[in-house]
mmCIF entry with sequence, helices, sheets and N, C-alpha, C, O atoms, coordinates in Angstrom:
data_MODEL
# 
_entry.id   MODEL 
# 
_entity.id                         1 
_entity.type                       polymer 
_entity.pdbx_number_of_molecules   1 
# 
_entity_poly.entity_id                      1 
_entity_poly.type                           'polypeptide(L)' 
_entity_poly.nstd_linkage                   no 
_entity_poly.nstd_monomer                   no 
_entity_poly.pdbx_seq_one_letter_code       MDIETLTKRINFLYNKSKEEPLTKKELEEQAELRKMYVDRVKNNLRSQLKGIKKNSK 
_entity_poly.pdbx_seq_one_letter_code_can   MDIETLTKRINFLYNKSKEEPLTKKELEEQAELRKMYVDRVKNNLRSQLKGIKKNSK 
_entity_poly.pdbx_strand_id                 A 
# 
loop_
_entity_poly_seq.entity_id 
_entity_poly_seq.num 
_entity_poly_seq.mon_id 
_entity_poly_seq.hetero 
1 1  MET n 
1 2  ASP n 
1 3  ILE n 
1 4  GLU n 
1 5  THR n 
1 6  LEU n 
1 7  THR n 
1 8  LYS n 
1 9  ARG n 
1 10 ILE n 
1 11 ASN n 
1 12 PHE n 
1 13 LEU n 
1 14 TYR n 
1 15 ASN n 
1 16 LYS n 
1 17 SER n 
1 18 LYS n 
1 19 GLU n 
1 20 GLU n 
1 21 PRO n 
1 22 LEU n 
1 23 THR n 
1 24 LYS n 
1 25 LYS n 
1 26 GLU n 
1 27 LEU n 
1 28 GLU n 
1 29 GLU n 
1 30 GLN n 
1 31 ALA n 
1 32 GLU n 
1 33 LEU n 
1 34 ARG n 
1 35 LYS n 
1 36 MET n 
1 37 TYR n 
1 38 VAL n 
1 39 ASP n 
1 40 ARG n 
1 41 VAL n 
1 42 LYS n 
1 43 ASN n 
1 44 ASN n 
1 45 LEU n 
1 46 ARG n 
1 47 SER n 
1 48 GLN n 
1 49 LEU n 
1 50 LYS n 
1 51 GLY n 
1 52 ILE n 
1 53 LYS n 
1 54 LYS n 
1 55 ASN n 
1 56 SER n 
1 57 LYS n 
# 
_struct_asym.id          A 
_struct_asym.entity_id   1 
# 
loop_
_struct_conf.conf_type_id 
_struct_conf.id 
_struct_conf.pdbx_PDB_helix_id 
_struct_conf.beg_label_comp_id 
_struct_conf.beg_label_asym_id 
_struct_conf.beg_label_seq_id 
_struct_conf.pdbx_beg_PDB_ins_code 
_struct_conf.end_label_comp_id 
_struct_conf.end_label_asym_id 
_struct_conf.end_label_seq_id 
_struct_conf.pdbx_end_PDB_ins_code 
_struct_conf.beg_auth_comp_id 
_struct_conf.beg_auth_asym_id 
_struct_conf.beg_auth_seq_id 
_struct_conf.end_auth_comp_id 
_struct_conf.end_auth_asym_id 
_struct_conf.end_auth_seq_id 
_struct_conf.pdbx_PDB_helix_class 
_struct_conf.details 
_struct_conf.pdbx_PDB_helix_length 
HELX_P HELX_P1 AA1 ILE A 3  ? GLU A 19 ? ILE A 3  GLU A 19 1 ? 17 
HELX_P HELX_P2 AA2 LYS A 24 ? SER A 56 ? LYS A 24 SER A 56 1 ? 33 
# 
_struct_conf_type.id          HELX_P 
_struct_conf_type.criteria    ? 
_struct_conf_type.reference   ? 
# 
loop_
_atom_site.group_PDB 
_atom_site.id 
_atom_site.type_symbol 
_atom_site.label_atom_id 
_atom_site.label_alt_id 
_atom_site.label_comp_id 
_atom_site.label_asym_id 
_atom_site.label_entity_id 
_atom_site.label_seq_id 
_atom_site.pdbx_PDB_ins_code 
_atom_site.Cartn_x 
_atom_site.Cartn_y 
_atom_site.Cartn_z 
_atom_site.occupancy 
_atom_site.B_iso_or_equiv 
_atom_site.pdbx_formal_charge 
_atom_site.auth_seq_id 
_atom_site.auth_comp_id 
_atom_site.auth_asym_id 
_atom_site.auth_atom_id 
_atom_site.pdbx_PDB_model_num 
ATOM 1   N N  . MET A 1 1  ? 90.300 29.957 138.712 1.00 0.00 ? 1  MET A N  1 
ATOM 2   C CA . MET A 1 1  ? 88.886 30.239 138.619 1.00 0.00 ? 1  MET A CA 1 
ATOM 3   C C  . MET A 1 1  ? 88.153 29.264 139.549 1.00 0.00 ? 1  MET A C  1 
ATOM 4   O O  . MET A 1 1  ? 88.373 28.055 139.478 1.00 0.00 ? 1  MET A O  1 
ATOM 5   N N  . ASP A 1 2  ? 87.305 29.776 140.398 1.00 0.00 ? 2  ASP A N  1 
ATOM 6   C CA . ASP A 1 2  ? 86.574 28.896 141.308 1.00 0.00 ? 2  ASP A CA 1 
ATOM 7   C C  . ASP A 1 2  ? 85.439 28.186 140.558 1.00 0.00 ? 2  ASP A C  1 
ATOM 8   O O  . ASP A 1 2  ? 85.054 28.590 139.461 1.00 0.00 ? 2  ASP A O  1 
ATOM 9   N N  . ILE A 1 3  ? 84.922 27.139 141.162 1.00 0.00 ? 3  ILE A N  1 
ATOM 10  C CA . ILE A 1 3  ? 83.931 26.284 140.501 1.00 0.00 ? 3  ILE A CA 1 
ATOM 11  C C  . ILE A 1 3  ? 82.642 27.040 140.178 1.00 0.00 ? 3  ILE A C  1 
ATOM 12  O O  . ILE A 1 3  ? 82.002 26.766 139.162 1.00 0.00 ? 3  ILE A O  1 
ATOM 13  N N  . GLU A 1 4  ? 82.261 27.981 141.027 1.00 0.00 ? 4  GLU A N  1 
ATOM 14  C CA . GLU A 1 4  ? 81.031 28.754 140.780 1.00 0.00 ? 4  GLU A CA 1 
ATOM 15  C C  . GLU A 1 4  ? 81.187 29.636 139.545 1.00 0.00 ? 4  GLU A C  1 
ATOM 16  O O  . GLU A 1 4  ? 80.291 29.687 138.702 1.00 0.00 ? 4  GLU A O  1 
ATOM 17  N N  . THR A 1 5  ? 82.302 30.322 139.435 1.00 0.00 ? 5  THR A N  1 
ATOM 18  C CA . THR A 1 5  ? 82.574 31.177 138.280 1.00 0.00 ? 5  THR A CA 1 
ATOM 19  C C  . THR A 1 5  ? 82.667 30.334 137.011 1.00 0.00 ? 5  THR A C  1 
ATOM 20  O O  . THR A 1 5  ? 82.159 30.714 135.957 1.00 0.00 ? 5  THR A O  1 
ATOM 21  N N  . LEU A 1 6  ? 83.317 29.200 137.133 1.00 0.00 ? 6  LEU A N  1 
ATOM 22  C CA . LEU A 1 6  ? 83.462 28.279 136.013 1.00 0.00 ? 6  LEU A CA 1 
ATOM 23  C C  . LEU A 1 6  ? 82.091 27.816 135.516 1.00 0.00 ? 6  LEU A C  1 
ATOM 24  O O  . LEU A 1 6  ? 81.825 27.820 134.314 1.00 0.00 ? 6  LEU A O  1 
ATOM 25  N N  . THR A 1 7  ? 81.243 27.426 136.431 1.00 0.00 ? 7  THR A N  1 
ATOM 26  C CA . THR A 1 7  ? 79.896 26.959 136.087 1.00 0.00 ? 7  THR A CA 1 
ATOM 27  C C  . THR A 1 7  ? 79.067 28.066 135.447 1.00 0.00 ? 7  THR A C  1 
ATOM 28  O O  . THR A 1 7  ? 78.360 27.827 134.468 1.00 0.00 ? 7  THR A O  1 
ATOM 29  N N  . LYS A 1 8  ? 79.151 29.264 135.990 1.00 0.00 ? 8  LYS A N  1 
ATOM 30  C CA . LYS A 1 8  ? 78.388 30.391 135.420 1.00 0.00 ? 8  LYS A CA 1 
ATOM 31  C C  . LYS A 1 8  ? 78.805 30.666 133.983 1.00 0.00 ? 8  LYS A C  1 
ATOM 32  O O  . LYS A 1 8  ? 77.960 30.915 133.124 1.00 0.00 ? 8  LYS A O  1 
ATOM 33  N N  . ARG A 1 9  ? 80.109 30.620 133.720 1.00 0.00 ? 9  ARG A N  1 
ATOM 34  C CA . ARG A 1 9  ? 80.595 30.891 132.366 1.00 0.00 ? 9  ARG A CA 1 
ATOM 35  C C  . ARG A 1 9  ? 80.180 29.779 131.397 1.00 0.00 ? 9  ARG A C  1 
ATOM 36  O O  . ARG A 1 9  ? 79.797 30.056 130.261 1.00 0.00 ? 9  ARG A O  1 
ATOM 37  N N  . ILE A 1 10 ? 80.256 28.539 131.841 1.00 0.00 ? 10 ILE A N  1 
ATOM 38  C CA . ILE A 1 10 ? 79.813 27.415 131.014 1.00 0.00 ? 10 ILE A CA 1 
ATOM 39  C C  . ILE A 1 10 ? 78.332 27.582 130.674 1.00 0.00 ? 10 ILE A C  1 
ATOM 40  O O  . ILE A 1 10 ? 77.930 27.429 129.521 1.00 0.00 ? 10 ILE A O  1 
ATOM 41  N N  . ASN A 1 11 ? 77.535 27.896 131.684 1.00 0.00 ? 11 ASN A N  1 
ATOM 42  C CA . ASN A 1 11 ? 76.096 28.077 131.462 1.00 0.00 ? 11 ASN A CA 1 
ATOM 43  C C  . ASN A 1 11 ? 75.805 29.255 130.544 1.00 0.00 ? 11 ASN A C  1 
ATOM 44  O O  . ASN A 1 11 ? 74.910 29.181 129.702 1.00 0.00 ? 11 ASN A O  1 
ATOM 45  N N  . PHE A 1 12 ? 76.554 30.338 130.701 1.00 0.00 ? 12 PHE A N  1 
ATOM 46  C CA . PHE A 1 12 ? 76.377 31.500 129.830 1.00 0.00 ? 12 PHE A CA 1 
ATOM 47  C C  . PHE A 1 12 ? 76.623 31.117 128.375 1.00 0.00 ? 12 PHE A C  1 
ATOM 48  O O  . PHE A 1 12 ? 75.824 31.442 127.497 1.00 0.00 ? 12 PHE A O  1 
ATOM 49  N N  . LEU A 1 13 ? 77.720 30.431 128.128 1.00 0.00 ? 13 LEU A N  1 
ATOM 50  C CA . LEU A 1 13 ? 78.034 30.040 126.750 1.00 0.00 ? 13 LEU A CA 1 
ATOM 51  C C  . LEU A 1 13 ? 77.004 29.054 126.204 1.00 0.00 ? 13 LEU A C  1 
ATOM 52  O O  . LEU A 1 13 ? 76.647 29.117 125.028 1.00 0.00 ? 13 LEU A O  1 
ATOM 53  N N  . TYR A 1 14 ? 76.531 28.151 127.049 1.00 0.00 ? 14 TYR A N  1 
ATOM 54  C CA . TYR A 1 14 ? 75.497 27.213 126.616 1.00 0.00 ? 14 TYR A CA 1 
ATOM 55  C C  . TYR A 1 14 ? 74.222 27.963 126.217 1.00 0.00 ? 14 TYR A C  1 
ATOM 56  O O  . TYR A 1 14 ? 73.659 27.720 125.150 1.00 0.00 ? 14 TYR A O  1 
ATOM 57  N N  . ASN A 1 15 ? 73.780 28.865 127.077 1.00 0.00 ? 15 ASN A N  1 
ATOM 58  C CA . ASN A 1 15 ? 72.560 29.623 126.779 1.00 0.00 ? 15 ASN A CA 1 
ATOM 59  C C  . ASN A 1 15 ? 72.720 30.495 125.539 1.00 0.00 ? 15 ASN A C  1 
ATOM 60  O O  . ASN A 1 15 ? 71.792 30.632 124.743 1.00 0.00 ? 15 ASN A O  1 
ATOM 61  N N  . LYS A 1 16 ? 73.895 31.078 125.381 1.00 0.00 ? 16 LYS A N  1 
ATOM 62  C CA . LYS A 1 16 ? 74.155 31.898 124.200 1.00 0.00 ? 16 LYS A CA 1 
ATOM 63  C C  . LYS A 1 16 ? 74.102 31.042 122.937 1.00 0.00 ? 16 LYS A C  1 
ATOM 64  O O  . LYS A 1 16 ? 73.609 31.489 121.901 1.00 0.00 ? 16 LYS A O  1 
ATOM 65  N N  . SER A 1 17 ? 74.608 29.814 123.024 1.00 0.00 ? 17 SER A N  1 
ATOM 66  C CA . SER A 1 17 ? 74.613 28.934 121.852 1.00 0.00 ? 17 SER A CA 1 
ATOM 67  C C  . SER A 1 17 ? 73.205 28.554 121.409 1.00 0.00 ? 17 SER A C  1 
ATOM 68  O O  . SER A 1 17 ? 72.987 28.205 120.249 1.00 0.00 ? 17 SER A O  1 
ATOM 69  N N  . LYS A 1 18 ? 72.247 28.623 122.337 1.00 0.00 ? 18 LYS A N  1 
ATOM 70  C CA . LYS A 1 18 ? 70.859 28.330 121.984 1.00 0.00 ? 18 LYS A CA 1 
ATOM 71  C C  . LYS A 1 18 ? 70.216 29.481 121.219 1.00 0.00 ? 18 LYS A C  1 
ATOM 72  O O  . LYS A 1 18 ? 69.245 29.280 120.490 1.00 0.00 ? 18 LYS A O  1 
ATOM 73  N N  . GLU A 1 19 ? 70.756 30.684 121.384 1.00 0.00 ? 19 GLU A N  1 
ATOM 74  C CA . GLU A 1 19 ? 70.215 31.868 120.721 1.00 0.00 ? 19 GLU A CA 1 
ATOM 75  C C  . GLU A 1 19 ? 70.911 32.172 119.401 1.00 0.00 ? 19 GLU A C  1 
ATOM 76  O O  . GLU A 1 19 ? 70.278 32.619 118.444 1.00 0.00 ? 19 GLU A O  1 
ATOM 77  N N  . GLU A 1 20 ? 72.203 31.930 119.358 1.00 0.00 ? 20 GLU A N  1 
ATOM 78  C CA . GLU A 1 20 ? 72.998 32.238 118.173 1.00 0.00 ? 20 GLU A CA 1 
ATOM 79  C C  . GLU A 1 20 ? 74.238 31.340 118.165 1.00 0.00 ? 20 GLU A C  1 
ATOM 80  O O  . GLU A 1 20 ? 74.659 30.850 119.212 1.00 0.00 ? 20 GLU A O  1 
ATOM 81  N N  . PRO A 1 21 ? 74.813 31.130 116.994 1.00 0.00 ? 21 PRO A N  1 
ATOM 82  C CA . PRO A 1 21 ? 76.023 30.302 116.937 1.00 0.00 ? 21 PRO A CA 1 
ATOM 83  C C  . PRO A 1 21 ? 77.185 30.978 117.677 1.00 0.00 ? 21 PRO A C  1 
ATOM 84  O O  . PRO A 1 21 ? 77.360 32.195 117.622 1.00 0.00 ? 21 PRO A O  1 
ATOM 85  N N  . LEU A 1 22 ? 77.960 30.157 118.360 1.00 0.00 ? 22 LEU A N  1 
ATOM 86  C CA . LEU A 1 22 ? 79.140 30.679 119.047 1.00 0.00 ? 22 LEU A CA 1 
ATOM 87  C C  . LEU A 1 22 ? 80.272 30.855 118.045 1.00 0.00 ? 22 LEU A C  1 
ATOM 88  O O  . LEU A 1 22 ? 80.352 30.148 117.040 1.00 0.00 ? 22 LEU A O  1 
ATOM 89  N N  . THR A 1 23 ? 81.144 31.811 118.340 1.00 0.00 ? 23 THR A N  1 
ATOM 90  C CA . THR A 1 23 ? 82.315 32.012 117.494 1.00 0.00 ? 23 THR A CA 1 
ATOM 91  C C  . THR A 1 23 ? 83.301 30.872 117.746 1.00 0.00 ? 23 THR A C  1 
ATOM 92  O O  . THR A 1 23 ? 83.161 30.121 118.711 1.00 0.00 ? 23 THR A O  1 
ATOM 93  N N  . LYS A 1 24 ? 84.274 30.756 116.889 1.00 0.00 ? 24 LYS A N  1 
ATOM 94  C CA . LYS A 1 24 ? 85.296 29.715 117.055 1.00 0.00 ? 24 LYS A CA 1 
ATOM 95  C C  . LYS A 1 24 ? 86.001 29.876 118.399 1.00 0.00 ? 24 LYS A C  1 
ATOM 96  O O  . LYS A 1 24 ? 86.258 28.892 119.093 1.00 0.00 ? 24 LYS A O  1 
ATOM 97  N N  . LYS A 1 25 ? 86.307 31.103 118.759 1.00 0.00 ? 25 LYS A N  1 
ATOM 98  C CA . LYS A 1 25 ? 86.977 31.376 120.034 1.00 0.00 ? 25 LYS A CA 1 
ATOM 99  C C  . LYS A 1 25 ? 86.099 30.952 121.218 1.00 0.00 ? 25 LYS A C  1 
ATOM 100 O O  . LYS A 1 25 ? 86.594 30.375 122.187 1.00 0.00 ? 25 LYS A O  1 
ATOM 101 N N  . GLU A 1 26 ? 84.802 31.238 121.136 1.00 0.00 ? 26 GLU A N  1 
ATOM 102 C CA . GLU A 1 26 ? 83.873 30.857 122.203 1.00 0.00 ? 26 GLU A CA 1 
ATOM 103 C C  . GLU A 1 26 ? 83.727 29.341 122.303 1.00 0.00 ? 26 GLU A C  1 
ATOM 104 O O  . GLU A 1 26 ? 83.630 28.790 123.400 1.00 0.00 ? 26 GLU A O  1 
ATOM 105 N N  . LEU A 1 27 ? 83.712 28.670 121.149 1.00 0.00 ? 27 LEU A N  1 
ATOM 106 C CA . LEU A 1 27 ? 83.629 27.210 121.155 1.00 0.00 ? 27 LEU A CA 1 
ATOM 107 C C  . LEU A 1 27 ? 84.868 26.596 121.807 1.00 0.00 ? 27 LEU A C  1 
ATOM 108 O O  . LEU A 1 27 ? 84.768 25.627 122.559 1.00 0.00 ? 27 LEU A O  1 
ATOM 109 N N  . GLU A 1 28 ? 86.032 27.169 121.512 1.00 0.00 ? 28 GLU A N  1 
ATOM 110 C CA . GLU A 1 28 ? 87.271 26.692 122.132 1.00 0.00 ? 28 GLU A CA 1 
ATOM 111 C C  . GLU A 1 28 ? 87.257 26.939 123.638 1.00 0.00 ? 28 GLU A C  1 
ATOM 112 O O  . GLU A 1 28 ? 87.669 26.080 124.417 1.00 0.00 ? 28 GLU A O  1 
ATOM 113 N N  . GLU A 1 29 ? 86.783 28.109 124.041 1.00 0.00 ? 29 GLU A N  1 
ATOM 114 C CA . GLU A 1 29 ? 86.680 28.435 125.458 1.00 0.00 ? 29 GLU A CA 1 
ATOM 115 C C  . GLU A 1 29 ? 85.713 27.471 126.156 1.00 0.00 ? 29 GLU A C  1 
ATOM 116 O O  . GLU A 1 29 ? 86.001 26.970 127.243 1.00 0.00 ? 29 GLU A O  1 
ATOM 117 N N  . GLN A 1 30 ? 84.585 27.223 125.528 1.00 0.00 ? 30 GLN A N  1 
ATOM 118 C CA . GLN A 1 30 ? 83.580 26.327 126.102 1.00 0.00 ? 30 GLN A CA 1 
ATOM 119 C C  . GLN A 1 30 ? 84.169 24.930 126.311 1.00 0.00 ? 30 GLN A C  1 
ATOM 120 O O  . GLN A 1 30 ? 83.963 24.322 127.362 1.00 0.00 ? 30 GLN A O  1 
ATOM 121 N N  . ALA A 1 31 ? 84.890 24.427 125.330 1.00 0.00 ? 31 ALA A N  1 
ATOM 122 C CA . ALA A 1 31 ? 85.503 23.101 125.439 1.00 0.00 ? 31 ALA A CA 1 
ATOM 123 C C  . ALA A 1 31 ? 86.531 23.066 126.570 1.00 0.00 ? 31 ALA A C  1 
ATOM 124 O O  . ALA A 1 31 ? 86.582 22.103 127.335 1.00 0.00 ? 31 ALA A O  1 
ATOM 125 N N  . GLU A 1 32 ? 87.338 24.100 126.673 1.00 0.00 ? 32 GLU A N  1 
ATOM 126 C CA . GLU A 1 32 ? 88.350 24.164 127.733 1.00 0.00 ? 32 GLU A CA 1 
ATOM 127 C C  . GLU A 1 32 ? 87.699 24.258 129.115 1.00 0.00 ? 32 GLU A C  1 
ATOM 128 O O  . GLU A 1 32 ? 88.132 23.585 130.051 1.00 0.00 ? 32 GLU A O  1 
ATOM 129 N N  . LEU A 1 33 ? 86.679 25.075 129.243 1.00 0.00 ? 33 LEU A N  1 
ATOM 130 C CA . LEU A 1 33 ? 85.982 25.217 130.524 1.00 0.00 ? 33 LEU A CA 1 
ATOM 131 C C  . LEU A 1 33 ? 85.330 23.911 130.948 1.00 0.00 ? 33 LEU A C  1 
ATOM 132 O O  . LEU A 1 33 ? 85.373 23.535 132.119 1.00 0.00 ? 33 LEU A O  1 
ATOM 133 N N  . ARG A 1 34 ? 84.730 23.228 129.995 1.00 0.00 ? 34 ARG A N  1 
ATOM 134 C CA . ARG A 1 34 ? 84.102 21.941 130.304 1.00 0.00 ? 34 ARG A CA 1 
ATOM 135 C C  . ARG A 1 34 ? 85.138 20.920 130.751 1.00 0.00 ? 34 ARG A C  1 
ATOM 136 O O  . ARG A 1 34 ? 84.895 20.145 131.675 1.00 0.00 ? 34 ARG A O  1 
ATOM 137 N N  . LYS A 1 35 ? 86.292 20.921 130.095 1.00 0.00 ? 35 LYS A N  1 
ATOM 138 C CA . LYS A 1 35 ? 87.375 20.010 130.485 1.00 0.00 ? 35 LYS A CA 1 
ATOM 139 C C  . LYS A 1 35 ? 87.847 20.331 131.906 1.00 0.00 ? 35 LYS A C  1 
ATOM 140 O O  . LYS A 1 35 ? 88.055 19.425 132.714 1.00 0.00 ? 35 LYS A O  1 
ATOM 141 N N  . MET A 1 36 ? 88.012 21.603 132.201 1.00 0.00 ? 36 MET A N  1 
ATOM 142 C CA . MET A 1 36 ? 88.427 22.010 133.549 1.00 0.00 ? 36 MET A CA 1 
ATOM 143 C C  . MET A 1 36 ? 87.401 21.549 134.578 1.00 0.00 ? 36 MET A C  1 
ATOM 144 O O  . MET A 1 36 ? 87.768 21.052 135.643 1.00 0.00 ? 36 MET A O  1 
ATOM 145 N N  . TYR A 1 37 ? 86.121 21.713 134.266 1.00 0.00 ? 37 TYR A N  1 
ATOM 146 C CA . TYR A 1 37 ? 85.046 21.329 135.184 1.00 0.00 ? 37 TYR A CA 1 
ATOM 147 C C  . TYR A 1 37 ? 85.078 19.819 135.453 1.00 0.00 ? 37 TYR A C  1 
ATOM 148 O O  . TYR A 1 37 ? 85.029 19.380 136.602 1.00 0.00 ? 37 TYR A O  1 
ATOM 149 N N  . VAL A 1 38 ? 85.161 19.045 134.384 1.00 0.00 ? 38 VAL A N  1 
ATOM 150 C CA . VAL A 1 38 ? 85.183 17.586 134.530 1.00 0.00 ? 38 VAL A CA 1 
ATOM 151 C C  . VAL A 1 38 ? 86.410 17.136 135.321 1.00 0.00 ? 38 VAL A C  1 
ATOM 152 O O  . VAL A 1 38 ? 86.309 16.254 136.173 1.00 0.00 ? 38 VAL A O  1 
ATOM 153 N N  . ASP A 1 39 ? 87.560 17.736 135.044 1.00 0.00 ? 39 ASP A N  1 
ATOM 154 C CA . ASP A 1 39 ? 88.778 17.393 135.783 1.00 0.00 ? 39 ASP A CA 1 
ATOM 155 C C  . ASP A 1 39 ? 88.621 17.675 137.274 1.00 0.00 ? 39 ASP A C  1 
ATOM 156 O O  . ASP A 1 39 ? 89.062 16.881 138.105 1.00 0.00 ? 39 ASP A O  1 
ATOM 157 N N  . ARG A 1 40 ? 88.004 18.786 137.613 1.00 0.00 ? 40 ARG A N  1 
ATOM 158 C CA . ARG A 1 40 ? 87.798 19.120 139.028 1.00 0.00 ? 40 ARG A CA 1 
ATOM 159 C C  . ARG A 1 40 ? 86.847 18.143 139.703 1.00 0.00 ? 40 ARG A C  1 
ATOM 160 O O  . ARG A 1 40 ? 87.074 17.728 140.840 1.00 0.00 ? 40 ARG A O  1 
ATOM 161 N N  . VAL A 1 41 ? 85.788 17.782 139.004 1.00 0.00 ? 41 VAL A N  1 
ATOM 162 C CA . VAL A 1 41 ? 84.835 16.822 139.567 1.00 0.00 ? 41 VAL A CA 1 
ATOM 163 C C  . VAL A 1 41 ? 85.531 15.480 139.797 1.00 0.00 ? 41 VAL A C  1 
ATOM 164 O O  . VAL A 1 41 ? 85.348 14.855 140.842 1.00 0.00 ? 41 VAL A O  1 
ATOM 165 N N  . LYS A 1 42 ? 86.326 15.040 138.825 1.00 0.00 ? 42 LYS A N  1 
ATOM 166 C CA . LYS A 1 42 ? 87.054 13.774 138.976 1.00 0.00 ? 42 LYS A CA 1 
ATOM 167 C C  . LYS A 1 42 ? 88.006 13.827 140.165 1.00 0.00 ? 42 LYS A C  1 
ATOM 168 O O  . LYS A 1 42 ? 88.061 12.890 140.962 1.00 0.00 ? 42 LYS A O  1 
ATOM 169 N N  . ASN A 1 43 ? 88.751 14.915 140.283 1.00 0.00 ? 43 ASN A N  1 
ATOM 170 C CA . ASN A 1 43 ? 89.698 15.052 141.386 1.00 0.00 ? 43 ASN A CA 1 
ATOM 171 C C  . ASN A 1 43 ? 88.995 15.077 142.731 1.00 0.00 ? 43 ASN A C  1 
ATOM 172 O O  . ASN A 1 43 ? 89.473 14.471 143.689 1.00 0.00 ? 43 ASN A O  1 
ATOM 173 N N  . ASN A 1 44 ? 87.874 15.766 142.815 1.00 0.00 ? 44 ASN A N  1 
ATOM 174 C CA . ASN A 1 44 ? 87.102 15.804 144.064 1.00 0.00 ? 44 ASN A CA 1 
ATOM 175 C C  . ASN A 1 44 ? 86.595 14.413 144.426 1.00 0.00 ? 44 ASN A C  1 
ATOM 176 O O  . ASN A 1 44 ? 86.650 14.014 145.590 1.00 0.00 ? 44 ASN A O  1 
ATOM 177 N N  . LEU A 1 45 ? 86.108 13.680 143.444 1.00 0.00 ? 45 LEU A N  1 
ATOM 178 C CA . LEU A 1 45 ? 85.609 12.331 143.693 1.00 0.00 ? 45 LEU A CA 1 
ATOM 179 C C  . LEU A 1 45 ? 86.737 11.418 144.157 1.00 0.00 ? 45 LEU A C  1 
ATOM 180 O O  . LEU A 1 45 ? 86.567 10.641 145.097 1.00 0.00 ? 45 LEU A O  1 
ATOM 181 N N  . ARG A 1 46 ? 87.895 11.513 143.492 1.00 0.00 ? 46 ARG A N  1 
ATOM 182 C CA . ARG A 1 46 ? 89.042 10.704 143.910 1.00 0.00 ? 46 ARG A CA 1 
ATOM 183 C C  . ARG A 1 46 ? 89.425 11.001 145.356 1.00 0.00 ? 46 ARG A C  1 
ATOM 184 O O  . ARG A 1 46 ? 89.704 10.084 146.128 1.00 0.00 ? 46 ARG A O  1 
ATOM 185 N N  . SER A 1 47 ? 89.439 12.274 145.720 1.00 0.00 ? 47 SER A N  1 
ATOM 186 C CA . SER A 1 47 ? 89.787 12.666 147.087 1.00 0.00 ? 47 SER A CA 1 
ATOM 187 C C  . SER A 1 47 ? 88.784 12.092 148.083 1.00 0.00 ? 47 SER A C  1 
ATOM 188 O O  . SER A 1 47 ? 89.167 11.599 149.144 1.00 0.00 ? 47 SER A O  1 
ATOM 189 N N  . GLN A 1 48 ? 87.524 12.156 147.744 1.00 0.00 ? 48 GLN A N  1 
ATOM 190 C CA . GLN A 1 48 ? 86.487 11.621 148.631 1.00 0.00 ? 48 GLN A CA 1 
ATOM 191 C C  . GLN A 1 48 ? 86.634 10.114 148.782 1.00 0.00 ? 48 GLN A C  1 
ATOM 192 O O  . GLN A 1 48 ? 86.498 9.581  149.884 1.00 0.00 ? 48 GLN A O  1 
ATOM 193 N N  . LEU A 1 49 ? 86.910 9.427  147.681 1.00 0.00 ? 49 LEU A N  1 
ATOM 194 C CA . LEU A 1 49 ? 87.065 7.977  147.748 1.00 0.00 ? 49 LEU A CA 1 
ATOM 195 C C  . LEU A 1 49 ? 88.299 7.579  148.549 1.00 0.00 ? 49 LEU A C  1 
ATOM 196 O O  . LEU A 1 49 ? 88.263 6.598  149.292 1.00 0.00 ? 49 LEU A O  1 
ATOM 197 N N  . LYS A 1 50 ? 89.375 8.319  148.409 1.00 0.00 ? 50 LYS A N  1 
ATOM 198 C CA . LYS A 1 50 ? 90.580 8.037  149.203 1.00 0.00 ? 50 LYS A CA 1 
ATOM 199 C C  . LYS A 1 50 ? 90.296 8.224  150.681 1.00 0.00 ? 50 LYS A C  1 
ATOM 200 O O  . LYS A 1 50 ? 90.774 7.454  151.515 1.00 0.00 ? 50 LYS A O  1 
ATOM 201 N N  . GLY A 1 51 ? 89.522 9.241  151.005 1.00 0.00 ? 51 GLY A N  1 
ATOM 202 C CA . GLY A 1 51 ? 89.163 9.489  152.401 1.00 0.00 ? 51 GLY A CA 1 
ATOM 203 C C  . GLY A 1 51 ? 88.328 8.370  152.977 1.00 0.00 ? 51 GLY A C  1 
ATOM 204 O O  . GLY A 1 51 ? 88.504 7.996  154.137 1.00 0.00 ? 51 GLY A O  1 
ATOM 205 N N  . ILE A 1 52 ? 87.430 7.836  152.190 1.00 0.00 ? 52 ILE A N  1 
ATOM 206 C CA . ILE A 1 52 ? 86.573 6.723  152.652 1.00 0.00 ? 52 ILE A CA 1 
ATOM 207 C C  . ILE A 1 52 ? 87.437 5.493  152.870 1.00 0.00 ? 52 ILE A C  1 
ATOM 208 O O  . ILE A 1 52 ? 87.279 4.796  153.872 1.00 0.00 ? 52 ILE A O  1 
ATOM 209 N N  . LYS A 1 53 ? 88.327 5.223  151.965 1.00 0.00 ? 53 LYS A N  1 
ATOM 210 C CA . LYS A 1 53 ? 89.188 4.058  152.061 1.00 0.00 ? 53 LYS A CA 1 
ATOM 211 C C  . LYS A 1 53 ? 90.058 4.114  153.304 1.00 0.00 ? 53 LYS A C  1 
ATOM 212 O O  . LYS A 1 53 ? 90.195 3.118  154.014 1.00 0.00 ? 53 LYS A O  1 
ATOM 213 N N  . LYS A 1 54 ? 90.650 5.278  153.573 1.00 0.00 ? 54 LYS A N  1 
ATOM 214 C CA . LYS A 1 54 ? 91.517 5.450  154.739 1.00 0.00 ? 54 LYS A CA 1 
ATOM 215 C C  . LYS A 1 54 ? 90.742 5.319  156.035 1.00 0.00 ? 54 LYS A C  1 
ATOM 216 O O  . LYS A 1 54 ? 91.245 4.736  156.995 1.00 0.00 ? 54 LYS A O  1 
ATOM 217 N N  . ASN A 1 55 ? 89.546 5.841  156.083 1.00 0.00 ? 55 ASN A N  1 
ATOM 218 C CA . ASN A 1 55 ? 88.750 5.827  157.306 1.00 0.00 ? 55 ASN A CA 1 
ATOM 219 C C  . ASN A 1 55 ? 88.160 4.453  157.604 1.00 0.00 ? 55 ASN A C  1 
ATOM 220 O O  . ASN A 1 55 ? 87.841 4.155  158.755 1.00 0.00 ? 55 ASN A O  1 
ATOM 221 N N  . SER A 1 56 ? 88.013 3.620  156.588 1.00 0.00 ? 56 SER A N  1 
ATOM 222 C CA . SER A 1 56 ? 87.376 2.330  156.798 1.00 0.00 ? 56 SER A CA 1 
ATOM 223 C C  . SER A 1 56 ? 88.352 1.263  157.283 1.00 0.00 ? 56 SER A C  1 
ATOM 224 O O  . SER A 1 56 ? 87.917 0.178  157.669 1.00 0.00 ? 56 SER A O  1 
ATOM 225 N N  . LYS A 1 57 ? 89.639 1.532  157.277 1.00 0.00 ? 57 LYS A N  1 
ATOM 226 C CA . LYS A 1 57 ? 90.635 0.535  157.723 1.00 0.00 ? 57 LYS A CA 1 
ATOM 227 C C  . LYS A 1 57 ? 90.723 0.471  159.225 1.00 0.00 ? 57 LYS A C  1 
ATOM 228 O O  . LYS A 1 57 ? 91.506 -0.311 159.764 1.00 0.00 ? 57 LYS A O  1 
# 
């Protein structure tokens, strides 16, 4: 799943939760999607930092 699709689904579930309670399955999906998002952001940041370190030597 690409980051844009991931973000849209996270936002959809967030907005839905403001209108009505999410089902157990939706809550589990939301938690998993958020974990995937955070992991991708961390990996991207690590890659950027490694690139800066290599270029500065």
